[in-house]
DRENDO-1510 file (C-alpha; in Angstrom, 1 decimal, always signed):
<recs>
REC; n; res; u; v; w
REC; 1; UNK; +0.0; +0.0; +0.0 .
REC; 2; UNK; +1.3; +3.5; -0.8 .
REC; 3; UNK; +0.4; +7.0; -1.7 .
REC; 4; UNK; +2.0; +8.4; -4.8 .
REC; 5; UNK; +1.7; +12.2; -5.2 .
REC; 6; UNK; +2.2; +13.7; -8.7 .
REC; 7; UNK; +2.5; +17.4; -8.3 .
REC; 8; UNK; +4.3; +20.6; -7.5 .
REC; 9; UNK; +7.0; +21.6; -5.1 .
REC; 10; UNK; +7.6; +25.3; -4.3 .
REC; 11; UNK; +9.6; +27.4; -2.0 .
REC; 12; UNK; +7.1; +29.5; +0.0 .
REC; 13; UNK; +8.2; +33.0; +1.0 .
REC; 14; UNK; +5.8; +33.9; +3.8 .
REC; 15; UNK; +5.2; +37.4; +4.9 .
REC; 16; UNK; +3.4; +38.2; +8.2 .
REC; 17; UNK; +1.4; +41.4; +7.7 .
REC; 18; UNK; -1.3; +43.1; +9.8 .
REC; 19; UNK; -3.7; +43.2; +6.8 .
REC; 20; UNK; -3.5; +41.8; +3.3 .
REC; 21; UNK; -2.3; +44.3; +0.6 .
REC; 22; UNK; -4.8; +46.0; -1.6 .
REC; 23; UNK; -4.0; +46.7; -5.3 .
REC; 24; UNK; -1.3; +49.4; -5.5 .
REC; 25; UNK; -0.7; +49.4; -1.7 .
REC; 26; UNK; +2.4; +48.3; +0.2 .
REC; 27; UNK; +1.9; +46.7; +3.7 .
REC; 28; UNK; +4.8; +46.6; +6.1 .
REC; 29; UNK; +5.0; +43.3; +8.2 .
REC; 30; UNK; +7.2; +42.3; +11.1 .
REC; 31; UNK; +8.8; +39.2; +9.7 .
REC; 32; UNK; +9.1; +36.7; +6.8 .
REC; 33; UNK; +10.4; +33.2; +6.4 .
REC; 34; UNK; +11.2; +30.7; +3.6 .
REC; 35; UNK; +9.6; +27.4; +3.9 .
REC; 36; UNK; +8.6; +24.3; +1.8 .
REC; 37; UNK; +5.4; +24.5; -0.1 .
REC; 38; UNK; +3.6; +23.7; -3.4 .
REC; 39; UNK; +0.3; +21.7; -3.3 .
REC; 40; UNK; +2.0; +18.5; -4.3 .
REC; 41; UNK; +4.8; +18.7; -1.8 .
REC; 42; UNK; +2.5; +19.8; +0.9 .
REC; 43; UNK; +0.0; +16.9; +0.3 .
REC; 44; UNK; +2.9; +14.4; +0.2 .
REC; 45; UNK; +4.2; +15.7; +3.5 .
REC; 46; UNK; +0.8; +15.5; +5.0 .
REC; 47; UNK; +0.3; +11.9; +3.8 .
REC; 48; UNK; +3.7; +10.8; +5.1 .
REC; 49; UNK; +3.2; +12.5; +8.5 .
REC; 50; UNK; -0.3; +10.8; +8.6 .
REC; 51; UNK; +1.5; +7.4; +8.4 .
REC; 52; UNK; +1.4; +6.4; +4.8 .
REC; 53; UNK; +4.3; +5.2; +2.8 .
REC; 54; UNK; +4.5; +8.1; +0.4 .
REC; 55; UNK; +6.4; +8.9; -2.8 .
REC; 56; UNK; +6.5; +12.1; -4.8 .
REC; 57; UNK; +7.0; +12.7; -8.6 .
REC; 58; UNK; +7.7; +16.4; -9.5 .
REC; 59; UNK; +10.4; +18.8; -10.5 .
REC; 60; UNK; +12.7; +21.4; -8.9 .
REC; 61; UNK; +15.6; +23.5; -10.2 .
REC; 62; UNK; +19.2; +23.3; -9.2 .
REC; 63; UNK; +19.1; +26.6; -7.4 .
REC; 64; UNK; +19.2; +27.3; -3.7 .
REC; 65; UNK; +15.4; +27.4; -3.4 .
REC; 66; UNK; +15.2; +23.7; -4.4 .
REC; 67; UNK; +16.5; +22.6; -1.0 .
REC; 68; UNK; +13.8; +24.7; +0.7 .
REC; 69; UNK; +11.1; +23.3; -1.5 .
REC; 70; UNK; +12.2; +19.7; -0.7 .
REC; 71; UNK; +12.9; +20.1; +3.0 .
REC; 72; UNK; +9.4; +19.3; +4.3 .
REC; 73; UNK; +9.2; +16.1; +2.3 .
REC; 74; UNK; +12.7; +15.0; +3.3 .
REC; 75; UNK; +11.9; +15.6; +7.0 .
REC; 76; UNK; +8.7; +13.6; +6.7 .
REC; 77; UNK; +10.4; +10.7; +4.9 .
REC; 78; UNK; +8.8; +11.0; +1.5 .
REC; 79; UNK; +10.5; +8.9; -1.2 .
REC; 80; UNK; +11.9; +11.2; -3.9 .
REC; 81; UNK; +13.4; +8.8; -6.6 .
REC; 82; UNK; +10.9; +10.1; -9.2 .
REC; 83; UNK; +12.0; +13.8; -8.7 .
REC; 84; UNK; +13.4; +15.6; -11.7 .
REC; 85; UNK; +16.0; +18.4; -11.4 .
REC; 86; UNK; +15.9; +20.8; -14.3 .
REC; 87; UNK; +17.6; +23.9; -15.5 .
REC; 88; UNK; +14.5; +26.0; -14.7 .
REC; 89; UNK; +14.1; +27.9; -11.5 .
REC; 90; UNK; +12.4; +26.1; -8.6 .
REC; 91; UNK; +8.8; +27.1; -8.2 .
REC; 92; UNK; +8.1; +29.8; -5.6 .
REC; 93; UNK; +5.2; +31.4; -3.9 .
REC; 94; UNK; +4.8; +34.8; -2.2 .
REC; 95; UNK; +2.4; +34.5; +0.6 .
REC; 96; UNK; +1.0; +37.2; +2.8 .
REC; 97; UNK; -0.8; +36.1; +6.1 .
REC; 98; UNK; -2.7; +38.7; +8.0 .
REC; 99; UNK; -3.4; +38.9; +11.8 .
REC; 100; UNK; -6.5; +36.8; +11.4 .
REC; 101; UNK; -4.8; +33.9; +9.5 .
REC; 102; UNK; -6.2; +34.8; +6.1 .
REC; 103; UNK; -3.8; +34.6; +3.2 .
REC; 104; UNK; -3.1; +35.9; -0.3 .
REC; 105; UNK; -0.8; +34.0; -2.6 .
REC; 106; UNK; +1.0; +34.5; -5.8 .
REC; 107; UNK; +2.8; +31.5; -7.4 .
REC; 108; UNK; +5.5; +31.3; -10.1 .
REC; 109; UNK; +5.5; +27.7; -11.6 .
REC; 110; UNK; +9.1; +27.5; -12.6 .
REC; 111; UNK; +10.2; +23.8; -12.8 .
REC; 112; UNK; +6.7; +22.6; -12.1 .
REC; 113; UNK; +5.7; +23.5; -15.7 .
REC; 114; UNK; +7.9; +20.6; -17.0 .
REC; 115; UNK; +6.7; +17.8; -14.7 .
REC; 116; UNK; +6.0; +14.8; -16.9 .
REC; 117; UNK; +3.9; +11.6; -16.6 .
REC; 118; UNK; +6.9; +9.6; -17.8 .
REC; 119; UNK; +8.6; +10.2; -14.4 .
REC; 120; UNK; +6.2; +7.5; -13.1 .
REC; 121; UNK; +6.8; +4.0; -14.2 .
REC; 122; UNK; +4.0; +1.6; -14.9 .
REC; 123; UNK; +5.0; -0.6; -12.0 .
REC; 124; UNK; +4.2; +2.2; -9.5 .
REC; 125; UNK; +0.5; +2.2; -10.6 .
REC; 126; UNK; -1.1; -0.8; -9.0 .
REC; 127; UNK; -4.4; -1.4; -7.2 .
REC; 128; UNK; -2.4; -0.9; -3.9 .
REC; 129; UNK; -1.6; +2.7; -5.0 .
REC; 130; UNK; -3.5; +5.8; -4.1 .
REC; 131; UNK; -2.5; +8.4; -6.8 .
REC; 132; UNK; -3.1; +11.9; -5.6 .
REC; 133; UNK; -3.0; +14.9; -8.0 .
REC; 134; UNK; -3.5; +18.6; -7.9 .
REC; 135; UNK; -3.6; +21.4; -10.5 .
REC; 136; UNK; -0.1; +23.0; -10.3 .
REC; 137; UNK; +1.5; +20.8; -12.9 .
REC; 138; UNK; +0.6; +20.4; -16.6 .
REC; 139; UNK; -2.9; +19.0; -17.1 .
REC; 140; UNK; -1.9; +17.2; -20.3 .
REC; 141; UNK; +0.7; +15.3; -18.3 .
REC; 142; UNK; -1.9; +14.5; -15.6 .
REC; 143; UNK; -4.3; +13.2; -18.2 .
REC; 144; UNK; -1.6; +10.8; -19.6 .
REC; 145; UNK; -0.9; +9.6; -16.1 .
REC; 146; UNK; -4.5; +9.1; -15.2 .
REC; 147; UNK; -5.1; +7.0; -18.3 .
REC; 148; UNK; -2.3; +4.7; -17.3 .
REC; 149; UNK; -3.3; +4.6; -13.7 .
REC; 150; UNK; -6.9; +3.8; -14.6 .
REC; 151; UNK; -5.8; +0.9; -16.8 .
REC; 152; UNK; -3.7; -0.6; -14.0 .
REC; 153; UNK; -6.3; -0.3; -11.3 .
REC; 154; UNK; -4.8; +2.5; -9.1 .
REC; 155; UNK; -7.1; +4.6; -6.9 .
REC; 156; UNK; -7.1; +8.1; -8.4 .
REC; 157; UNK; -7.8; +11.3; -6.4 .
REC; 158; UNK; -7.7; +14.8; -7.9 .
REC; 159; UNK; -7.8; +18.0; -5.8 .
REC; 160; UNK; -9.1; +20.7; -8.2 .
REC; 161; UNK; -6.9; +23.4; -6.9 .
REC; 162; UNK; -6.3; +25.9; -8.2 .
REC; 163; UNK; -9.2; +25.4; -10.6 .
REC; 164; UNK; -8.4; +25.2; -14.3 .
REC; 165; UNK; -9.9; +23.5; -17.4 .
REC; 166; UNK; -9.6; +19.7; -17.2 .
REC; 167; UNK; -10.7; +17.3; -20.0 .
REC; 168; UNK; -14.0; +15.8; -18.9 .
REC; 169; UNK; -12.8; +12.4; -20.0 .
REC; 170; UNK; -10.1; +12.7; -17.4 .
REC; 171; UNK; -12.5; +13.8; -14.7 .
REC; 172; UNK; -14.7; +10.7; -15.4 .
REC; 173; UNK; -11.8; +8.4; -14.8 .
REC; 174; UNK; -11.2; +9.6; -11.2 .
REC; 175; UNK; -12.3; +7.7; -8.2 .
REC; 176; UNK; -12.7; +10.9; -6.2 .
REC; 177; UNK; -12.7; +14.6; -6.9 .
REC; 178; UNK; -12.0; +17.1; -4.1 .
REC; 179; UNK; -12.9; +20.8; -4.4 .
REC; 180; UNK; -13.3; +23.6; -1.9 .
REC; 181; UNK; -16.5; +25.7; -2.2 .
REC; 182; UNK; -14.8; +28.2; -4.6 .
REC; 183; UNK; -13.5; +25.5; -6.8 .
REC; 184; UNK; -16.8; +23.7; -6.8 .
REC; 185; UNK; -18.5; +27.0; -7.9 .
REC; 186; UNK; -16.1; +27.3; -10.7 .
REC; 187; UNK; -16.6; +23.7; -11.9 .
REC; 188; UNK; -20.4; +23.8; -11.5 .
REC; 189; UNK; -20.5; +26.9; -13.7 .
REC; 190; UNK; -18.7; +25.0; -16.4 .
REC; 191; UNK; -20.9; +22.0; -16.1 .
REC; 192; UNK; -24.1; +24.1; -15.8 .
REC; 193; UNK; -25.2; +22.5; -12.5 .
REC; 194; UNK; -25.5; +23.7; -8.8 .
REC; 195; UNK; -22.2; +23.7; -6.9 .
REC; 196; UNK; -23.1; +21.0; -4.4 .
REC; 197; UNK; -21.4; +17.6; -4.2 .
REC; 198; UNK; -24.6; +15.7; -5.2 .
REC; 199; UNK; -25.1; +17.7; -8.4 .
REC; 200; UNK; -21.4; +17.5; -9.4 .
REC; 201; UNK; -21.5; +13.7; -8.8 .
REC; 202; UNK; -24.6; +13.4; -11.0 .
REC; 203; UNK; -22.9; +15.3; -13.8 .
REC; 204; UNK; -19.6; +13.5; -13.7 .
REC; 205; UNK; -20.6; +10.0; -12.4 .
REC; 206; UNK; -17.7; +10.0; -9.9 .
REC; 207; UNK; -17.6; +10.5; -6.1 .
REC; 208; UNK; -17.2; +14.2; -5.2 .
REC; 209; UNK; -16.1; +15.9; -1.9 .
REC; 210; UNK; -16.8; +19.6; -1.4 .
REC; 211; UNK; -14.9; +21.1; +1.6 .
REC; 212; UNK; -16.4; +24.3; +3.1 .
REC; 213; UNK; -14.0; +25.4; +5.8 .
REC; 214; UNK; -15.7; +26.0; +9.1 .
REC; 215; UNK; -18.9; +24.5; +7.7 .
REC; 216; UNK; -17.2; +21.1; +7.3 .
REC; 217; UNK; -17.2; +18.9; +4.2 .
REC; 218; UNK; -19.8; +17.0; +2.2 .
REC; 219; UNK; -19.3; +14.0; +0.0 .
REC; 220; UNK; -21.6; +12.5; -2.6 .
REC; 221; UNK; -21.2; +8.8; -3.5 .
REC; 222; UNK; -23.4; +6.0; -4.9 .
REC; 223; UNK; -24.6; +5.5; -1.4 .
REC; 224; UNK; -25.8; +9.0; -0.9 .
REC; 225; UNK; -24.6; +12.1; +0.9 .
REC; 226; UNK; -22.5; +12.4; +4.0 .
REC; 227; UNK; -21.5; +15.5; +5.9 .
REC; 228; UNK; -18.4; +15.8; +8.1 .
REC; 229; UNK; -18.5; +18.7; +10.5 .
REC; 230; UNK; -15.4; +20.8; +11.1 .
REC; 231; UNK; -13.5; +20.5; +14.3 .
REC; 232; UNK; -13.4; +23.7; +16.5 .
REC; 233; UNK; -10.1; +25.5; +16.3 .
REC; 234; UNK; -8.6; +29.0; +16.4 .
REC; 235; UNK; -7.0; +29.7; +13.0 .
REC; 236; UNK; -3.4; +31.1; +13.1 .
REC; 237; UNK; -2.6; +30.4; +9.4 .
REC; 238; UNK; -4.9; +28.7; +6.9 .
REC; 239; UNK; -2.1; +28.3; +4.3 .
REC; 240; UNK; -1.9; +24.6; +3.3 .
REC; 241; UNK; -5.1; +23.6; +5.3 .
REC; 242; UNK; -6.6; +22.2; +2.2 .
REC; 243; UNK; -3.4; +20.3; +1.3 .
REC; 244; UNK; -3.3; +18.8; +4.8 .
REC; 245; UNK; -7.0; +17.7; +4.4 .
REC; 246; UNK; -6.3; +16.0; +1.0 .
REC; 247; UNK; -3.0; +14.4; +2.1 .
REC; 248; UNK; -4.4; +13.0; +5.3 .
REC; 249; UNK; -7.5; +11.7; +3.5 .
REC; 250; UNK; -5.3; +9.9; +0.9 .
REC; 251; UNK; -3.2; +8.3; +3.7 .
REC; 252; UNK; -6.4; +7.2; +5.6 .
REC; 253; UNK; -7.9; +5.6; +2.5 .
REC; 254; UNK; -4.5; +3.9; +1.7 .
REC; 255; UNK; -4.7; +2.5; +5.3 .
REC; 256; UNK; -8.1; +0.9; +4.6 .
REC; 257; UNK; -10.4; +3.6; +6.1 .
REC; 258; UNK; -13.9; +4.1; +4.6 .
REC; 259; UNK; -14.4; +7.4; +2.9 .
REC; 260; UNK; -16.4; +8.7; +5.9 .
REC; 261; UNK; -13.7; +7.7; +8.3 .
REC; 262; UNK; -11.0; +9.2; +6.2 .
REC; 263; UNK; -13.0; +12.5; +6.0 .
REC; 264; UNK; -13.2; +12.7; +9.8 .
REC; 265; UNK; -9.4; +12.1; +10.1 .
REC; 266; UNK; -8.6; +14.7; +7.4 .
REC; 267; UNK; -10.9; +17.3; +9.2 .
REC; 268; UNK; -9.2; +16.7; +12.5 .
REC; 269; UNK; -5.7; +17.0; +10.9 .
REC; 270; UNK; -6.7; +20.2; +9.1 .
REC; 271; UNK; -8.0; +21.7; +12.4 .
REC; 272; UNK; -4.6; +21.1; +13.9 .
REC; 273; UNK; -2.8; +22.5; +10.9 .
REC; 274; UNK; -4.6; +25.8; +10.8 .
REC; 275; UNK; -3.7; +26.4; +14.5 .
REC; 276; UNK; +0.0; +26.5; +13.5 .
REC; 277; UNK; +2.0; +28.9; +11.2 .
REC; 278; UNK; +3.3; +27.6; +7.9 .
REC; 279; UNK; +2.2; +25.0; +5.4 .
REC; 280; UNK; +4.3; +21.8; +5.4 .
REC; 281; UNK; +5.6; +22.6; +8.9 .
REC; 282; UNK; +2.1; +22.7; +10.2 .
REC; 283; UNK; +1.1; +19.2; +9.1 .
REC; 284; UNK; +0.3; +17.0; +12.2 .
REC; 285; UNK; +1.6; +13.5; +12.8 .
REC; 286; UNK; -0.8; +10.5; +13.0 .
REC; 287; UNK; -0.4; +10.5; +16.7 .
REC; 288; UNK; -1.4; +14.1; +17.1 .
REC; 289; UNK; -4.5; +13.6; +14.9 .
REC; 290; UNK; -5.4; +10.4; +16.8 .
REC; 291; UNK; -5.2; +12.4; +20.1 .
REC; 292; UNK; -7.6; +15.0; +18.8 .
REC; 293; UNK; -10.0; +12.4; +17.5 .
REC; 294; UNK; -9.9; +10.5; +20.9 .
REC; 295; UNK; -10.7; +13.6; +22.8 .
REC; 296; UNK; -13.6; +14.5; +20.4 .
REC; 297; UNK; -15.0; +11.0; +20.9 .
REC; 298; UNK; -14.7; +11.1; +24.7 .
</recs>
């Protein structure tokens, strides 16, 4: 059993500011730090820290930011033999986080733009593999990989973040689509349906999760609808919360949990993550998540 993440790796430059900058305005903050990021790397880190045997296929440059981008995965024990190093700059993100934990993010793709499906060998795509994808690497390469993964029986999860056009044929090959409320609105508008999980599932004939922050998450499957409430927490930094949710969910499914059980574990992990600064550095361990779940059940 394993989780294979095909996605992006970035160096996050995080600026703490009292408010988020408006167009044309400069906001002075107290501090900044460089930390690992990128949706793919974040989700791989979350899955590994949640206890799954996790590997990552992506790309970085040969610059100094590459080591920053990889540091979270290395610390979490993610296997990196499918990583490509290119002559392009490592992907980077500029992130402003205000006093309430809200964020504003700009991303330069860099090496993420040349991530290729060929980096993943056929032998890695088995019925014992959970393949987890996001939207920060080329969609054409994701489609090629999804085709191969479907043919070989891997379980395929796509986090539609950030939202961008995806071939409908690729979407219909997924086992699970995960979108937050904004991404669900975007996709529903393109499909001409309401932005709820049930309507999206009916349109695509695949299971769909819609996460809604403090309102929890809903999933639509062939068995009907299920709602997972959010765990109470005080947000310090919401950067990477969705990545924590997705990576933890993939790890739980890989470990044999039902989708409902995996959603509960993912929601607990995300509640821990938003109470900490940073993205990859905020991802909880399996033991930390288990402690929160045990307390909630008591």
